[in-house]
N, C-alpha and C positions, 0 to 999 in steps of 0.2 A: 408595235405592242402599245405604244403613247394613242397612236389613231385609236385601237381600238378600246384603250378605256376611257378616251373623249366619247368614243360614240356609243358606250354603255351607256355613260354619264348624260348624255344625250338622248338615247332609246328609252330608258329608265332613268330619269334625273332624280338626285335624291331629293326629298324633300317635299314630293310632290305635290302635298296638301297645300302649300302655300305657292307651287308654279302654276296649278289648274285646280286644285284641288277643293276641299270643302273650305279652309282658310285661304282661297284663293285671294278673295276680298276681304278689307279694303286695300291693301299695303302692296299685294305682286302685281297691279299692272303697271306698276311705276318701274318694276326692272325684269322681271322674269322674260317677259316675252323680247326683248333686248336680249337678254342673256341668251337664250337660245337660237337667238340668228347668230349671233356671235361665236358659240361653240360649234354650230354646223357650219360656219365659216373657216374655222379653224382643222374642222376633221376634214373638209376638201384638201386643205392646205397641205393634210399630212399623206393625203391620199397619193397627191400629185406629188409628194417629196418621194413616197414608194416608189412610185411609176418611174420618176428620175433616178433614182438608184438604180434600178431593173437595166434603165438603160445606161448608166456607166455616165452621169450630170449629175452633176453639184448641183446642190437646192436649197435656198437660205430661209428657213422655216423662220428665224426672228423677225429677218426683212418683211418676209410676207403676214407672218402674224402683226405686225406693226401696222401694219394697212386695212384689217380688219376693222369692223365698225365700232369706233368709241361708245362706251356704254356710259347711258344719262345719271348724272349726279340723282344719288341719291337723297334725300330731305328728311332730316331727323323728326322726331313727330318727340323726342326728350328734350323739357327744358331744365338742366342741370340747375345749381343751386344749393344753397346749404340747408332749404327745405324738403329740395327732391332730392337730394344723392349729390352725388360730384362726381365730372369726367376726369377733373383735379387729383389723381390716385396718387394716398397716403402710403408710406412705405410699409413694409410688413412690422418693424418694429414701434413706427407710429400706431401702427391698427394694433399691434400688442397690448398696446397702452388702455383702450377701450374696452379690451375684454374680461368679462368678470366673471369668476367660478367661487364657489362658495366656499367657506373657511377652513380651512385647513388641505387646501388644493394649491396648485401654481400650473400656471400654464406660459407658455414657453413658445419661441419662435425656432424652429426646426429648420427651416427653410425659406426662401423666395425667390422672384424673378430677379432682384438685385446682384445676386449671387449667382444664380443657375437662371439664364438666360431662357434656357429652354423648359422652365416649369413656367408653363403659362397654359391657360386652362387645364389643370389637373382634374380628371373627375373620378378615378381610382385609384386605390394604394393598397399592396400586400405585401408583406414580408416573405422573404423566400426563407428556404431551408438554413440559411447562412447567415441570417439575421440582418438582412441589408431590404432598405425598403424601395420600394418597384411604385411608379408612381406612371399610369398611364395621361399623356395628356393630349390636347386635341384644338389647338389654335386655329382649324380648319371649320369648326363649328359655326354655321350649321349647314355649311356644306362647301365643297370649290365652287370661285369662280371665276368666271373664264375671261382668261389676259391676264388671273396672277399667278405668280408661281403655282407649280404642282404642290399638291399639298403633303406637308413635312411632319403630320402627326406624330410624337414619338411616345416609346414606353423605356425608361430612365431606370437608373439603382442611384440611390442616393444610399452615402455611406455616411456615417459618424465615425471616424478611425481612431479616433483618440478619446473616445468616449464621453463629450462633453456635452451633451444634446443638442450640439448644431451639426447638421451637415457638411463635411468639409471635403468631399471627393462624388462627381457623378463620372457615371459611365453608360452612354447612348447605344443599349440593347438593341433597338429597333426602330428605324426613321423612314421616312417617306407613306408612313400609314395615312389614312383616310377616315375619319369618324372612327375613333379608337377607344369605342363609348366605354365598353365591359374586358379584363382580362382574368384567367385563372393559370395560374402558375402550375403544374405539373412535373414530376420526378424528370421528364426529360427534356420539357420543352416548355414553353406558354402559349395557350391560347386565348385568340384576343378576337374582338368583334371588329368587323371593318364593313362598317355599310350594311348592308346586303349576304356579305360573309362572313364565316368563319373558320378563321386560319390559323396556320399552326407552324410558329418558328421554333427554330431550337440553334444552340449553337453546338458545335459538333468539334469544335478546336482549342477549347477553354478560353476564349479570349475576350468574355461577356459580351460577343455582340451576334447577332443572330445570324448564320450562315444558311439557313433551312427555312423556305417560307412554302407552305403548303395550303393551299384552299383546301379545308377539309369540307365544307358543304355549302353550298350557295343557293339561294332563293327566300332567305331571311326577306321582308319586306324593311324599307329607309321610309316609306312613303312620308312618315314625318320623324324626321332623323332624332329627336329627342324621347322618341317612343322606342326606338328600334335595342334588338338584341342586347343587354347591360348589367349591369348590377349581379355580375358573376360571382356565384360562389357554392363551393363543392360542399356536398353532400357526405356522411363519412366514411362512404366507400369511392370518393375521390370524383363519383360521376357531379358534372355542376350543373347549378341551376341556370340559368338566364330569363331574366322579364324582358316582356314582350306589350306595350304600349296598344288600346284602341285605336283606330282607324288603321290598320294594319292589317293587310292580306298575304300570309306567308306560301311558302308551296317549294318544300325542300325533298330531292330527291335524295334515297338512303339505299343501304344495303340490303335494309329490310322494305323495302316500298317506301312510297313517296308521301312523307308528313304536309299534314296542314294545319293553318292555324288563324284565324281571324280576330279582330277585335279583341284581345290583352288576353293577358295569362300568363303560364312558365313551361321555358322549354327545360328540357333535363337530357342531356349529354353524356354518354359513359366513354369514355378514350378507349379502354380496354378493351371493350365490343364493339366501339365504334358506333354506337347505336344512339339516335337518337327518337325522343317522344316529347309526346305534349303531355305533360305532366300534369297541369292544372290548367283546366279549359275556362278560365273566370271571366267576366265581362266587369273589365275594370281598367279604369284609365292609363295611370304610370304608376307601374311597380319596380320602383327604384329602390329598393332595400330589399334583402334576403338574409335571414340568420339562424341559425342551429342552436338550440339550448344543449344541456349536458348531455340527454340522453338522445340525441336526434330529432326532437320534435321541429320544423320548421316554421317560419314566422316571415311575415311579410309586410309591406307598406304599400298601401295603395292612395296615391298622392294626392290626385287634386280632391278626391273626398276627405284625406288627412286620416285614414284609417289603418290601423295596427290589425293585423288580422293572423290567426293559426290556420297555417294550408291544409293541414291533412284533411280537413272536413271537404274542401275544396279541390283533393287531386279523383274522386271518382273520375272514371274513365265515360263520358257521353260521345253521345257522334258529334260529328264534326258540325251540323246543323244547331247545336246545344250548345247551353254554358251549366256547368255543373254549379249547385244552388254558392253562392258568395258568403262566405262562413263571416259570423258575428264581428264587429267591431270590437277591439280590449280598451281602447283608450279612452281615459274620462277627460284627458286636457286635448282640446284638438288645436291645432295650427297647420297651415296648408301653404305648402305643399313641403313633403318630407322627402329627404334624400341619403341611404346610409343606414344600415341597422346593426347593432354589435350588441351581445351580451357583457356584462363586467362580468370578468372571470382570471382575477389577478390578487393574488396575495399583497400587491402593493396599494392597492384600492382599500377602504373598509372593509370589516368581517362583515359590518350587515348590509354594504349594498352587494356583495356577491349575487350572481344571478339577476339584477337587475337588467333592464335593456333600456340602450340611448338611440336616439334615432335623432338627425339634424333637422333643420328647418332652414330657408333660405328665403322666402318672403313675407315683410311683417315684420314676428320674432325672429331674430336672425339669432340660431345657437342651438344649442343642442339640452332636449331635454329627456328627462331619467324618468323611468315608471319601474318601479317592484311589480316582480311577475309571479303569483302564485294557482295554483292547482284550483278550480274550479267545476268540479265533476270530473266530465270526460275530460273538460278543457281547461282553459287559464283565464283568470282575470288582469285588468295591470292598475297599478295605483300609483297614482302621479307621487317622485318624488321629491322631485328639483329642476332648478334649470341648472345643468352642469357646467355649460358655457353660456354666457349671455354677451351676445356683439354688441359693440356700439359703433360703429363704421356700415355706413348703408350699403356697402360695397361688400362687406365681409359675405361669402355666400358658402357656409360648409355641406359639402357632398357627399362624403365619405367618412368612415372611420375604420381602425383595427387596433385592438391589442398588440404591440411592439413583443418580442422574447424578453425585453427586462419588466414587462408588465407595465410599462406607461400607456398612455393611449395618443395617438396621432390621430390627428384630426386635416384634412384635405379642404382648401379653400380655392375654390373654382375663382372667385376675386370680379366682379364682374358690375360694372353701375347696372347696365341693360340685362335684367333677367327673364322675363317675360317673352316666349315664343308667340306672342299671338297678339299682344299689344303695343309690339310695334314692328317694323319692316324687319323683316332675315338680313337684309343688308342696312338696316339702320349703320350707320358712320360712328354709329358711340359704341355699337358693340366692343369690348374689349378680346384682343386678340394676344394679350402681352406678358395679363398679370396671373400670378397663382401661388401660394403661399402652404406651407404644411407647418402646424404647429403641434403642440406635445404639451398631453399635460398628465403631471405628478402629483404624486400627495407624502409628499416632502418628508414628514417623520414616522412613517413608513420604510423600512429597507425595500430597494429596487427588487426585483426576481431574479435571483443565478438564472444565469441565460443556459439552458440546455444543450447539449451539444446534437444537435442532429445532423448537418450535413457531414459526411464521411465518418460517423457513431457507428462502432461495432452494432450485429442484430442484438445480443443479448443488450446491450446498452438503450437502444432503442425502446425496445420491447417495456425496459424499466420507466423510460419516460411516460408511457403511456398510463404510468401512475401519477403523474403529475395534478396539479386539481387546475394548471391554466388549460383551459379548452384548445387557445390559440398555440401550446408549445404541442399538443394531442394532435392536432389538426396538420403539424407541419411535419411531423413524428410519422403519421400513420402518409403521408405523403414522399416522407424519403423512402419508407418500407417499401413501397407501390416500386419503387425501383430497383429493390435485389434481389435475386436468385428467388423466384418463389417457392421451390422446394427446400429453400435451407432456412426462411423466413417460416416456414409451416411445421416445420421439424422444431425449430427452436421455441417456436409461441406453444405447442405442445407440451415442450416441458413448463414454459413459464408459468402456463396455465394451472399444470398441477402443484407447482411451486407455492400459487398464492394462498394466503390464509384464510379462511371461510369464517372466521369470524372477525375480518376487516369490516368496517361498514360500507367500506367503498369495493368487499367481494364483488359484487352481481355488477359493479359498472365497469371493472376492469375486466371481466369475463365479457362484457358487452364488446368493451374494445377489441379485445382477442375477435370477435368473431367480427367486425368492421375491417380488419387486418385481411382477413382471411377474404371476406366480400369484396375490397380491393384489389386483390391479386386474380379475381374471379375463380378463386374455389375456395367457395364458403366452406365450412368445416360444418357438417350437416350434425354433429352430434353436439355443438355449441350451441346451434339454434336450438334444438330439442330440449335440451337443459334448459335453456333459458325460458323456455314457452314456461315451464314450470318453475319459475324464478317465484320468489317472495317478493319480490320488489314489482309494482304493475307496471314500472317505466321500462324494467328490464323485460317483460314479456311485452310487450306492445314493440321495444326495438325489435324485436325477434322476429313478429308479423310482418313491420316493415319488411325485414331481408329477405323474408318468406317471399312478398308479393313481386320481387324482382329479380330474384335467384329461382324462378319454376322452371329453366333449361337446366339446372344443377339439381336440384331435388324433387325429386320425382312424384312423392307424395305432399306434393307442396298444398295442392288443395282439400285435401285431407285434414292437413294441421291448419289452415286457415279456419277450415268449420270448424276445429275444436275451440279455437279461439274465440269464435263466437259466441259460446258460454263462457266465456271469461267473468269471473265476479266484477271488476273495475270495465264502466264502463270506456275508458279510452281504448282498453284493448279493444274491445268490441267496434268504436271506430276505424281502428285500422284494419279489422277484419272486412266490415262492410267497405270500405274501400279498396282494400286486396279483392274480395269477392268480384266487384265491377271490371277488373283485368282479369278476370276468369272467363273458361267457355262457359257459355250457357247454362248448364245444365250443371257443373260446379258451382258457379257464384249465387243460382238461383238456391242449392242447396245449402249453401252457406249464411244466406238470408233470412231462411226458414227458420235458423237456429236463434230467431234474436229476438221472437216474438211483438207484443205490438209497441212500437216505437211514437205514437202521433204526440204524448205531451214532453218528449227527450230533447231540450234546445240543441242540443251537439251531433243525435243521432239520428233526426228525422229527416233532417233534408237531404245527409247524405245516403242516407237509406231508401227514400223514393226514389232522387237521382238514378241510384244503382240499380233499383229495381226497372222502372223506365228503360234504362241502358239496354241491361241485358234482355228486356222483353222484345226491346228494340221500339220502343214506343216515345214520343216526346213527352218529354218534361214538361209536366203541365205546373205553369207557374200563376200565382195568384194574382189576381188581375189587383190593380192597383184600387184604393180606397176612392168614391166617388167623390170629387171635386165640387164642394157645392158653393153657390151664388144668389145674392141678391138677383141679379140681374136678368132681362128675359129677350127673348126676341132675337134679333140680329145684335144684340149688345152682347146674349149672354153667348154665341155662335162664337163673336171674338173672343170673348174671354175664355172660352174655351180650347180655341186656335191658339190662344196666348199662352197657355197651360204649357202644350207641347213645346213651345218655343223655349220657355223660361227652363225648362226642365233638358234640356240638350244639353247633352256631354260640351264643356267647354261655354257655354253659353250662361245665363243669370244664376243657377242656381250652384252650378261648383263651387262661386264663392260666397253668394249669398244662402245658401243651403236650403233644402227645402221646405223647409218652415219659416223660412225666411227672417230668421232672427239673426244669420250671417255668423261669421267669425271674430267677434271682435279683440281676440287676442292676437291675429294676425292682418291686424286691422283691414277685416272687411265688415264695415257696419251692416246695421240690421235694414232692413226694408219694412219690416212692420212697424207700424206707427211713425215712419220717418219722414219728416217735414219737406224733405227733396222729392219725394213720393208722391204725397200725398199735396204736395203744393203746385205752383206754377207748370201749368202743364208745356209752355212752350220752354222753360228751365231744364225740363225733364226730358224732355226730343232734345235739346240741343246737345246734353251730357252723354245720353246715349249716344248720339248718331255719331258724336265726336271722342267723346271719351272723357274723364276727366281725373285732373292731377292735382295734390295739392294740399296740404293742410285741411282740414275742414272740419264741422262741428254735428254731428247728430245724434238727436235724444238728450241734447246737454254734454253728450262724451266727447271729448278730440281725437282725432286719426291725424297720425303726422302726415297721412296722404303720399306717402314714397313711394306706394303701391298705386298704379294709374288702373284707371275702370278704362279696360279697354275701348275701342272705337267700334258700334256694330251698323258701321254705314251700308255692311254687304248687305244687309237684311234690307229686304222691301217694305215700301212705307205701307204696306197691309202686315207686315208679320210685324212691323216697329209699334203700329197701333196696337195690333192685338195683344203684344207684350206688355206694353204700359199698361192697357185695361186690365190687364191679368195682374199687374204688381198695383195697382190703384185700388183694386175692390178684392185683395187678400189680405191675409195673414191679419184681419181685421181690420186693415186698410176700406175706406170707402170713400172714394172720389167720382170725379167726373169721368167718361171714359173717352179712350184718344180716336179719332178718326183718321182714316189715313189721309185727308186729303188737309190737314193739318201739319200731318209729320210732309208731306210733299211740300209744302207750303215753306215749313222749315228749313228742310232740306235745299230748297233751291235760293234763301236767302242767305244761307251759311256756307257755299258751297266752297270758297275760297279759306276756309276753317281746316288748314293742313292737318295742325298737331292737335294735341288734346286741350281742351281747354282747361284755364288754369281755375282753381274753387273762387281766387278773389276776382278775378277777370268777370267770371259769369256771374258772380253776386251781383256787381257793377252795376252790369246789364237788367239783373232780374233781384233784384234784392228779397230776402228771406222774407216772408209773409209775419 
């Protein structure tokens, strides 16, 4: 088994993008060739041990491993200090003193590694039906290093048994995991990502420790481990979504045929049917957050460009070689990168913030931003409300959040000095593998929410829970109901639905919840769906169309019902119909689209309509060409400028941080290039900082930046590529300066070949004072 595990890690090494892929340089050559050689030696040793065992001989694997090649020391390019952050970590209690929340709110430390050493590099949290907090930890990130102990990532359960707001008990549900980046609790166990696998863990004897471990599916790509399937979140039926980032190419064998994806989007896995589908094929970099609103509309974070989007318009089913149109960004205030998304749904929080959305940020601004969400025609708009949490410690890295059964908010802190995956070597010795914290936010002037009984509750009590205002209470209640006898649940549900008061303002929402329960049992109640298609509230009608899309195997005339919904008076229902049409057979889908009329000017419908029509007609989706780039340069200089524009806009290159317009994201510590003295000033200084990176406090256009976020080194670019991109930035965004030639880059590269670390701002300015 161990030989096979190591062989697979050699044959398909996780994080291959850093081993030999597009992000191999500048850091990969320092360690990965040696790691691969050592791993091959360890595989051979285990093969010899197998043959020895077959021959009845003993074999000392540990002694043999000790004779394998010693890996070279990896030097850090990180210079710690008060200005750049520190590898002298403060305790959770000390960091707590640096965290700010708005007036009326309170933040407390729920758990940290000093009390629970296994709470190291926590990446996702979720509460179970008993009200206990589950945490996925990932100290093996970015992936196993040959010669180290085997990976021991964990799924742990933290409890506050005396209800004082502080964890006092840990149970290890599963250990020995490798890169457990996401998980979703089900009624009968828990689904966990493990690199290229989706696994299922279950406890069959009631001791809160997994004794069943099943590989559900394999073939997900972990070529870049921080992009692999993650951010698990269940839809109202219990099928859960998994985000997947750019660069990755997944090929998964399923009972419904092979499923393939590349370069970003979302998977949906339905445990009831063991069905995997590519829900949203979107060209996005890092989807590290998924959340559903009160009516089942999904939202997600697109973190490299710092966007939050409504997912539905991007769920058009398109061919493997195409992408659905990326839905519009909703955020007014943007900081990057973001991780973790959650709607405010708690009577413990103020009335005016109910329905707001919360998102974390882990670089530059460290904390949680809050936006009010409102309807905008078919779609939505977001209005910035406040910073719910603002961190004051440079190692504070909030990456996930969820409301607890008592209505308080829990936030998980990855807590690490080094956060960048491309700014530093994956094996940089300053990457931390020991720290992690969980914080709890309350609003003390309002009472906590009475915790509803879910685990072990009767079916009638669970159905009454569906009336609760808290989204997470209903989320967990539906999960519990999916584990009960379907026939008993359906029978009780019919009686419950008949007993509802039609004059209740939430009457139609209660019926939607009832529909979701039957859908989750894979016994969708057809009469409920038909009634909700005629509901007064357009949000209920939209929810019914969503259910139709996923239940064609249960409702025979679902295509005809979707076609009728295409004539709905509200555009959100029409968007649901358009997306659903793309998942139908060609004639059925085109018939739905024919009912929609002229959509050329509609902001939310135009893109999905055109994508659905093209996909149903087996045509390539036409993407409008980018606007022409204008420049005053001519001849060879113009050619260099145009090549530089391509380099600038590559994912993970200049535009990711400094933005397409060159204005940067000052709130996230990414300064502008437009009008920057660092760009249009000394050519040699600019070449040096681009080749080797830059770190430390600096000033750009009169604004000071703390410089804790390093500019990555781009020495992996060729002399010509680097000259091209610098020519571009020096002559774009209103800038006008001399072009940069490849010979100049070559000269500086040779002169600075021993510069292993980032340039510090103060050192670079000593060499090249600002003009």
